C-alpha positions in Angstrom: 12.1 -20.2 -4.0 8.4 -21.4 -4.0 7.4 -24.7 -5.4 5.7 -24.2 -8.7 2.0 -25.0 -8.9 2.3 -26.5 -12.4 2.1 -30.1 -11.3 -1.7 -30.1 -10.8 -2.6 -27.2 -13.1 -4.2 -29.3 -15.9 -6.3 -31.5 -13.7 -7.3 -28.8 -11.2 -8.3 -26.3 -13.9 -10.1 -28.8 -15.9 -12.6 -29.5 -13.1 -15.9 -27.8 -13.8 -14.8 -26.0 -17.0 -17.1 -27.8 -19.4 -16.6 -29.6 -22.7 -14.7 -26.8 -24.4 -11.8 -27.0 -22.0 -8.7 -28.5 -23.7 -7.0 -30.7 -21.1 -4.1 -31.4 -23.5 -3.4 -27.7 -23.8 -3.6 -27.3 -20.0 -1.1 -30.1 -19.6 1.2 -28.7 -22.2 1.2 -25.3 -20.4 1.8 -27.1 -17.1 4.9 -28.7 -18.6 6.1 -25.3 -19.9 5.5 -23.6 -16.6 7.5 -26.3 -14.7 10.8 -24.8 -16.0 12.2 -22.1 -13.9 15.2 -20.9 -11.8 15.3 -24.2 -9.9 14.5 -26.3 -13.0 16.5 -24.7 -15.8 16.7 -28.1 -17.6 15.1 -31.4 -17.0 15.0 -35.0 -18.2 11.7 -36.5 -19.3 11.5 -38.3 -15.9 12.2 -35.1 -14.0 9.6 -33.2 -16.0 7.0 -35.9 -15.4 7.6 -35.8 -11.7 7.5 -32.0 -11.6 4.0 -31.9 -13.1 2.8 -35.3 -11.7 1.7 -36.6 -15.1 2.4 -39.9 -16.9 5.7 -39.9 -18.8 3.9 -40.7 -22.1 1.8 -37.5 -21.7 4.8 -35.4 -20.8 6.8 -36.9 -23.7 4.1 -35.8 -26.2 3.9 -32.3 -24.6 7.7 -31.9 -24.8 7.9 -33.1 -28.3 5.2 -30.6 -29.4 7.0 -27.8 -27.6 10.3 -28.8 -29.3 8.6 -28.8 -32.7 7.1 -25.3 -32.0 10.5 -24.1 -30.9 9.7 -23.2 -27.3 11.9 -26.1 -25.9 15.1 -27.6 -27.1 16.6 -30.9 -26.3 20.3 -31.9 -25.9 20.7 -35.6 -25.2 18.2 -36.3 -22.5 17.9 -32.8 -21.2 15.1 -30.4 -22.2 15.4 -26.6 -21.7 13.4 -23.5 -22.7 14.5 -21.5 -25.7 14.3 -17.7 -26.2 11.2 -18.2 -28.3 9.2 -18.6 -25.1 9.7 -14.9 -24.5 7.3 -14.2 -27.3 4.5 -15.3 -24.9 5.6 -12.8 -22.3 6.2 -10.1 -25.0 2.7 -10.4 -26.1 1.4 -9.8 -22.6 3.8 -6.9 -21.9 3.1 -5.3 -25.3 -0.7 -5.5 -24.9 -0.7 -4.6 -21.2 -0.9 -0.9 -20.7 0.3 -1.2 -17.1 3.7 -2.4 -18.1 4.2 0.4 -20.6 3.2 3.0 -18.0 5.1 1.5 -15.1 8.4 0.6 -16.7 9.6 4.2 -17.3 8.3 5.2 -13.9 10.3 2.4 -12.1 13.4 3.4 -14.0 13.0 7.1 -13.1 12.2 6.4 -9.5 15.1 4.0 -9.1 17.5 6.6 -10.5 16.2 9.2 -8.1 16.4 7.1 -4.9 19.4 5.0 -5.8 17.6 1.8 -5.0 15.7 -1.0 -6.9 12.1 -0.1 -7.8 9.6 -2.6 -9.1 5.9 -3.1 -10.0 3.9 -6.3 -9.9 0.5 -7.7 -10.3 -1.2 -10.6 -8.5 -1.6 -14.0 -10.3 -3.2 -16.5 -7.9 -1.0 -16.9 -4.9 2.0 -15.3 -6.6 3.1 -11.9 -7.7 4.5 -11.3 -11.2 6.9 -8.5 -11.8 5.8 -6.4 -14.8 8.3 -3.5 -14.5 11.7 -3.0 -12.9 14.3 -0.4 -12.5 17.6 -0.4 -10.7 20.5 2.1 -10.3 23.4 2.1 -12.7 25.7 1.0 -9.9 23.7 -2.2 -9.5 23.2 -2.8 -13.2 23.5 -6.4 -14.3 22.2 -8.6 -17.1 19.4 -10.2 -15.0 15.9 -8.8 -15.5 13.2 -9.1 -12.9 10.4 -8.7 -15.3 8.4 -12.0 -15.4 9.8 -13.2 -12.1 7.3 -14.8 -9.8 7.4 -14.7 -6.0 4.9 -15.9 -3.3 2.5 -13.1 -2.4 2.1 -13.9 1.3 5.7 -12.9 2.3 6.4 -10.0 0.0 5.6 -6.4 0.4 4.2 -6.2 -3.1 2.1 -9.3 -2.5 0.7 -8.1 0.8 -0.7 -4.9 -0.5 -2.1 -6.8 -3.5 -3.7 -9.4 -1.2 -5.1 -6.6 0.9 -7.0 -5.4 -2.2 -8.9 -8.6 -2.5 -12.4 -9.1 -1.1 -12.4 -11.0 2.2 -13.9 -14.2 0.8 -11.4 -14.3 -2.1 -8.5 -13.7 0.4 -9.7 -16.4 2.8 -10.0 -18.9 -0.1 -6.5 -18.1 -1.5 -4.7 -18.3 1.9 -6.5 -21.6 2.7 -5.6 -23.2 -0.6 -2.0 -22.0 -0.5 -0.4 -22.6 3.0 2.7 -20.6 3.8 6.2 -22.0 3.5 9.7 -20.9 4.6 11.5 -18.8 2.0 14.1 -17.4 4.5 14.5 -17.9 8.3 12.5 -14.7 8.8 9.5 -15.8 6.8 6.3 -15.6 8.8 4.6 -18.9 8.8 1.7 -18.5 11.2 -1.5 -18.1 9.2 -3.2 -15.9 11.8 -0.2 -13.5 11.9 0.0 -13.4 8.1 -3.7 -12.4 8.0 -3.0 -9.7 10.5 -0.1 -8.3 8.5 -2.3 -8.2 5.4 -5.0 -6.5 7.3 -2.5 -4.0 8.6 -1.3 -3.4 5.0 -5.0 -2.7 4.1 -5.4 -0.3 7.0 -2.1 1.5 6.6 -2.0 1.7 2.8 1.4 0.1 2.6 3.4 -3.0 3.6 7.0 -3.3 4.8 8.6 -6.7 4.7 11.9 -7.3 6.5 13.9 -10.2 5.0 10.9 -12.5 4.7 11.3 -13.0 1.0 15.0 -12.4 0.6 17.8 -12.6 3.2 19.4 -9.2 3.8 16.8 -7.3 1.9 13.8 -5.1 2.9 10.9 -4.0 0.8 8.3 -1.3 1.0 5.3 -1.3 -1.2 2.1 0.7 -1.9 -1.0 -0.3 -3.9 -1.7 1.3 -7.2 -5.4 2.0 -7.6 -7.2 3.1 -10.7 -9.8 5.9 -10.7 -12.5 3.7 -9.0 -10.3 2.6 -6.2 -9.6 -0.9 -7.4 -6.1 -2.1 -6.8 -4.6 -3.1 -10.1 -0.9 -3.3 -9.3 1.7 -2.4 -6.6 4.8 -0.3 -6.5 7.9 -1.2 -4.5 11.2 0.1 -3.4 13.8 -2.2 -1.9 16.9 -1.7 0.3 19.7 -4.0 1.4 19.8 -4.2 5.2 23.3 -2.7 5.4 22.0 0.5 3.8 19.6 1.4 6.6 16.9 0.3 9.1 13.3 -0.6 8.4 12.3 2.8 9.9 14.7 4.6 7.5 13.1 2.8 4.6 9.6 3.7 5.6 10.3 7.3 6.5 12.6 7.9 3.5 10.5 6.3 0.8 6.9 6.0 1.8 5.9 9.6 1.0 7.6 9.3 -2.4 5.8 6.0 -3.2 2.5 7.5 -2.2 3.0 10.5 -4.3 3.9 8.3 -7.3 0.7 6.2 -6.7 -1.5 9.3 -6.6 0.2 10.6 -9.8 -0.3 7.3 -11.6 -4.0 6.8 -10.6 -5.5 8.7 -13.5 -3.4 6.7 -16.0 -4.4 3.3 -14.7 -7.3 1.5 -16.3 
């Protein structure tokens, strides 16, 4: 999984934002964002290292989050509570994209018998905003809210392809690639070529670069004026078929869904 960017969020975002920028709030959010799949619970010292802030600062942030109910403490270990989901629920409830795409992902997944997801771009990462999977794969884990690096995912590459060239250059320069699996492409020039190919082709196919044994095919979702606002994806375990089978079997369906969704996207 990618290293979180929370460690320098407060200081980096504070630069140039003027006197109304609340650095204490930025630092508190950085501490909150430091928790994740690889840091489900942390001591004060571990949290301070994760965000690269003084222990006294992190102690105050954690105390505030505990008082507000977003974090709980047991002995020396801090962990998130379900209340933090209220933050995500506010976004998902107010975001029309999620409400439009969630039932579409569920329907598409049931039709093709494979996981289907939708995501948006947030900096150098994608964030899943809708997800569906066949009943035979049903489990208690939700993908909504999951973050993955954009450079090595099919969803990410079609979203990066929708950026202006200067914005893409800046993002790729500031966020160097790193190995997620043995197949992850790490050469910046080849990554740029694959993003350019996704722009030209109107889709991206990623073969085990983001998850071992899993291939993904994604298309951009454009609103009425052509702007890319999200991406739609179908995934397949490698034992179920080749990359060619994934492209030939699902690309026409994904493109049809994207065209059908365009008038609904704002």
